[in-house]
C-alpha angles and dihedrals in degrees: 000000000000092000090048089056089072093070101060089041090053090046089056095044090048094051091043092053091046093051092044091053090048090054094247102097090156091070088073087068097067111126093247090058096042089049088064088062090049090048091049090052091048091051096043095048092035092238110152090188089067092046090053090047090055098040099073093049091049091051095039091051096058099073091040091050092046090052089053091048090052092046095049098029087222127121122192104204093214088056089061087059096045092050107034097022093048093045092048093050091046092051091049092047092047090053091050099041098045134235124316105183124197100040095123094095092052090049088051093049089048088056092048089052091049090049091052092051092047093048091054101038109028130074115264092231090061092057091197112192093357095293106140117021148008113272111249094245090057098046094097089059101041126048096184134041090229092060091047092048093049089049091050096048091044092049089047091053091051093046092047090050091049091049089049089054091047091050089053088061099039099043099034 
């Protein structure tokens, strides 16, 4: 597993360098990219808890990323690796390491921490990890950013809990 940890780490470093060179370094801090770092740590230190913390974000990020690809009609090849490569490695590692139920809350806290960092250090126009404004498609439903943010973190908690329950069935 230690050797396997190099891949998600390289995925993150690659996407971070790409975004830095493009002048949008904050885009490296999206949860799907950060989860590769968490996955790499879980694999390197042989900590299944960390793998199961990263796994839901890697899976959850794929449909969101695909929606963005469709919206912008732009594919960053390294993003394919961070999303599908990271998710594939996480699924493999989860099947080999065995189930660690009840990680949803730690995944959720990891996201809240990432949001805090992004809110402080990234540009508001980037809106990395829903930290500054309501997405345009959601504006008809939310009049304030606070309401949108509460909806997003609540929905994330529910989705993470559901995925945790699903993992308990799949990896048991």
